[in-house]
Backbone as numpy.savetxt, mean C-alpha at the origin, in Angstrom:
# Nx Ny Nz CAx CAy CAz Cx Cy Cz
17.66 -29.43 9.55 16.84 -28.22 9.57 17.67 -26.97 9.57
18.95 -27.03 9.10 19.76 -25.82 9.09 19.26 -24.83 8.09
18.56 -25.28 7.01 17.97 -24.31 6.05 16.92 -23.51 6.72
16.17 -24.02 7.62 15.12 -23.20 8.29 15.81 -22.02 9.03
16.85 -22.29 9.70 17.57 -21.25 10.48 18.08 -20.17 9.52
18.70 -20.61 8.44 19.25 -19.67 7.55 18.10 -18.84 6.81
17.08 -19.53 6.53 15.95 -18.83 5.79 15.32 -17.82 6.76
15.09 -18.14 8.04 14.54 -17.21 9.01 15.45 -16.02 9.17
16.76 -16.23 9.25 17.64 -15.18 9.40 17.61 -14.19 8.20
17.66 -14.86 7.01 17.68 -14.09 5.80 16.38 -13.20 5.63
15.27 -13.70 6.08 14.00 -13.11 5.85 13.60 -12.26 7.06
14.46 -12.16 8.09 14.02 -11.40 9.34 13.74 -10.00 9.05
14.38 -9.29 8.17 14.04 -7.90 7.82 12.76 -7.77 6.96
12.30 -8.88 6.42 11.12 -8.75 5.49 9.88 -9.13 6.23
9.91 -9.58 7.46 8.69 -10.06 8.15 7.57 -9.11 8.18
7.88 -7.78 8.20 6.85 -6.72 8.32 6.61 -6.18 6.95
6.89 -6.77 5.89 6.61 -6.24 4.49 5.41 -6.69 3.93
4.55 -7.52 4.68 3.31 -8.03 4.22 2.34 -6.84 3.74
1.73 -6.97 2.64 0.74 -5.98 2.19 1.34 -4.74 1.54
2.60 -4.78 1.22 3.17 -3.59 0.58 3.39 -3.94 -0.94
3.39 -2.93 -1.75 3.77 -3.04 -3.12 4.32 -1.72 -3.63
5.16 -1.80 -4.72 5.68 -0.75 -5.32 4.82 -0.30 -6.59
4.47 1.02 -6.65 3.74 1.53 -7.84 4.64 2.45 -8.56
4.79 2.31 -9.92 5.75 3.10 -10.63 5.05 4.29 -11.27
3.74 4.53 -11.07 3.10 5.76 -11.52 1.87 5.96 -10.62
1.46 7.28 -10.59 0.35 7.69 -9.73 -0.96 7.49 -10.52
-1.92 6.71 -9.88 -3.15 6.45 -10.55 -4.17 7.54 -10.49
-3.89 8.47 -9.45 -4.84 9.55 -9.37 -5.95 9.30 -8.31
-6.02 10.06 -7.24 -7.09 9.99 -6.29 -7.15 11.16 -5.42
-8.24 11.46 -4.94 -8.42 12.69 -4.08 -7.87 13.93 -4.83
-6.91 14.56 -4.25 -6.42 15.79 -4.95 -5.08 15.61 -5.68
-4.80 14.36 -5.98 -3.66 14.02 -6.80 -4.08 13.69 -8.19
-3.44 14.26 -9.23 -3.71 13.98 -10.59 -2.99 12.76 -11.06
-3.56 11.90 -11.89 -2.84 10.77 -12.37 -1.69 11.15 -13.37
-0.63 10.30 -13.34 0.46 10.59 -14.23 -0.02 10.30 -15.72
0.43 11.08 -16.65 -0.06 10.95 -18.02 0.34 9.62 -18.68
1.44 9.02 -18.24 1.87 7.72 -18.67 2.42 6.99 -17.51
2.53 5.70 -17.55 3.05 4.89 -16.47 4.58 5.14 -16.28
5.00 6.33 -16.10 6.36 6.64 -15.79 6.44 7.58 -14.53
7.54 7.62 -13.91 7.73 8.48 -12.72 8.36 7.73 -11.63
8.61 8.42 -10.50 9.37 7.76 -9.47 8.51 6.67 -8.83
9.06 5.51 -8.38 8.24 4.51 -7.70 7.80 4.98 -6.32
6.68 4.55 -5.93 6.11 4.90 -4.66 5.72 3.63 -3.87
6.26 3.51 -2.66 5.92 2.32 -1.84 4.54 2.58 -1.17
3.68 1.68 -1.33 2.26 1.79 -0.67 1.95 0.47 -0.03
1.10 0.59 0.99 0.72 -0.59 1.78 -0.69 -0.46 2.18
-1.20 -1.66 2.65 -2.51 -1.72 3.20 -2.59 -1.12 4.61
-3.85 -0.80 5.04 -4.05 -0.42 6.42 -4.14 -1.65 7.26
-3.55 -1.60 8.45 -3.54 -2.69 9.37 -4.50 -2.57 10.51
-4.92 -1.29 10.78 -5.89 -1.10 11.96 -6.68 0.13 11.67
-7.78 0.25 12.41 -8.58 1.51 12.38 -7.78 2.74 12.59
-8.07 3.76 11.95 -7.33 5.02 12.19 -6.08 5.33 11.33
-5.70 4.27 10.56 -4.44 4.54 9.81 -4.79 5.18 8.47
-5.98 5.27 8.04 -6.40 5.86 6.80 -6.34 7.41 6.96
-6.37 8.14 5.84 -6.45 9.60 5.92 -7.92 9.94 6.27
-8.04 11.01 7.12 -9.42 11.38 7.52 -10.34 11.63 6.35
-11.51 10.94 6.39 -12.49 11.15 5.37 -12.35 10.18 4.11
-11.22 9.46 4.15 -11.03 8.58 3.04 -12.10 7.49 2.89
-12.44 6.79 3.98 -13.38 5.69 3.96 -14.74 6.24 3.66
-15.12 7.36 4.29 -16.45 8.01 4.04 -16.55 8.44 2.54
-15.56 8.97 1.99 -15.49 9.35 0.65 -15.69 8.18 -0.25
-15.01 7.00 0.02 -15.15 5.80 -0.76 -16.53 5.28 -0.67
-17.08 5.25 0.55 -18.46 4.67 0.72 -19.49 5.49 -0.07
-19.31 6.80 -0.09 -20.28 7.68 -0.81 -20.16 7.45 -2.28
-18.87 7.50 -2.78 -18.60 7.25 -4.19 -19.18 5.91 -4.70
-19.11 4.89 -3.86 -19.54 3.55 -4.25 -20.92 3.24 -3.82
-21.59 4.23 -3.33 -23.04 4.05 -2.79 -23.19 2.95 -1.69
-22.15 2.83 -0.84 -22.19 1.98 0.34 -23.01 2.58 1.36
-23.69 1.82 2.13 -24.48 2.33 3.25 -23.64 2.30 4.55
């Protein structure tokens, strides 16, 4: 089981990377305009892990836009 030890050590710094992805262009949302082409600096984005991590009003805006009750 030496491989398990080496694997855990190698991935120790990645354990908290779940739910993250790199986007290479801005899709446009809220007050940000979309990039005209899929070019530009990469942006690291991730999912929310608990209540309160989203921007104020983001969930309410989504619910209204998608007609959620």
